[in-house]
C-alpha positions in Angstrom: -5.2 -41.0 -62.1 -5.0 -37.3 -61.8 -6.7 -35.4 -64.7 -8.3 -38.7 -65.8 -10.9 -36.7 -67.7 -8.5 -34.8 -69.9 -8.3 -37.2 -72.8 -11.6 -39.1 -72.6 -13.9 -39.0 -75.7 -16.6 -36.9 -74.0 -17.0 -33.5 -72.5 -16.6 -32.8 -68.8 -17.5 -29.4 -67.6 -17.6 -28.4 -63.9 -19.0 -25.3 -62.2 -19.0 -24.2 -58.6 -22.2 -23.6 -56.5 -22.5 -20.1 -58.0 -22.4 -21.4 -61.6 -18.9 -20.2 -62.3 -17.1 -22.6 -64.7 -14.1 -24.0 -62.9 -13.0 -26.9 -65.1 -13.3 -28.0 -68.7 -11.6 -31.0 -70.1 -10.0 -31.0 -73.6 -13.2 -32.2 -75.3 -15.4 -29.6 -73.5 -13.0 -26.8 -74.6 -13.2 -28.2 -78.2 -17.0 -28.3 -78.2 -17.8 -25.1 -76.3 -14.8 -22.8 -76.6 -13.0 -23.6 -79.8 -10.2 -25.3 -77.9 -9.4 -22.4 -75.6 -9.8 -21.6 -71.9 -12.0 -18.5 -72.6 -14.9 -19.8 -70.6 -12.9 -20.6 -67.5 -14.2 -18.3 -64.8 -17.3 -17.4 -66.8 -20.9 -17.5 -65.4 -22.3 -20.7 -67.0 -25.8 -19.2 -66.9 -24.7 -16.6 -69.4 -23.7 -19.4 -71.8 -27.3 -20.5 -72.0 -30.4 -18.7 -73.4 -34.1 -18.7 -72.7 -35.5 -21.9 -71.1 -32.1 -23.6 -70.8 -30.8 -20.6 -68.9 -33.8 -20.8 -66.5 -33.3 -24.6 -66.1 -29.6 -24.1 -65.2 -30.5 -21.5 -62.5 -33.1 -23.9 -61.1 -30.6 -26.7 -61.0 -28.2 -24.6 -59.0 -31.1 -23.8 -56.6 -32.6 -27.2 -56.3 -29.5 -29.4 -56.8 -31.3 -32.1 -58.9 -29.9 -34.4 -61.4 -30.9 -33.5 -65.0 -30.5 -36.0 -67.7 -31.6 -35.8 -71.4 -30.6 -36.6 -75.0 -30.0 -34.1 -77.8 -29.2 -34.1 -81.5 -27.1 -31.4 -82.9 -25.2 -31.2 -86.2 -26.2 -34.9 -86.8 -24.7 -36.1 -83.6 -26.7 -37.6 -80.8 -25.5 -37.0 -77.2 -26.5 -37.9 -73.7 -26.3 -34.9 -71.4 -26.0 -35.8 -67.7 -25.8 -32.9 -65.2 -25.4 -33.8 -61.5 -24.8 -31.9 -58.3 -21.4 -32.3 -56.7 -20.9 -32.3 -52.9 -17.8 -31.8 -50.8 -18.1 -32.9 -47.1 -21.9 -33.0 -47.5 -22.1 -29.4 -48.8 -23.3 -28.5 -52.3 -20.2 -27.4 -54.2 -21.4 -27.2 -57.8 -22.3 -29.2 -60.9 -20.6 -31.6 -63.3 -21.9 -32.0 -66.8 -21.0 -35.0 -68.9 -21.8 -34.8 -72.6 -21.4 -38.3 -74.1 -21.8 -39.1 -77.8 -24.4 -41.8 -78.4 -23.7 -44.3 -81.3 -26.5 -44.9 -83.7 -26.3 -48.6 -83.0 -26.2 -48.4 -79.2 -27.1 -51.7 -77.7 -29.6 -51.8 -74.8 -29.5 -54.7 -72.2 -32.0 -55.6 -69.6 -30.4 -57.3 -66.6 -31.9 -58.8 -63.6 
């Protein structure tokens, strides 16, 4: 399943331990770069402003999971940012940006 993420219905963006964007799936490019590779190799911190920029810098430093929801242009999304490790060494971050349906069911399981 090589390149499994290329045609999923959500954005997948990956940066290295320094915050350099290394991978963007098709949806990520559509959302952040108008369908182009222009952000590949860019410093992801420079794509953020103010408090979000500071939060990104802190994530790289502390290697914590950061999860939240947003609403933009009428669409709700779950943003999940998680550190990635290779052989136990911090190697960067992956960000998943998943659309949230208005009628999203919630189940409690035991």
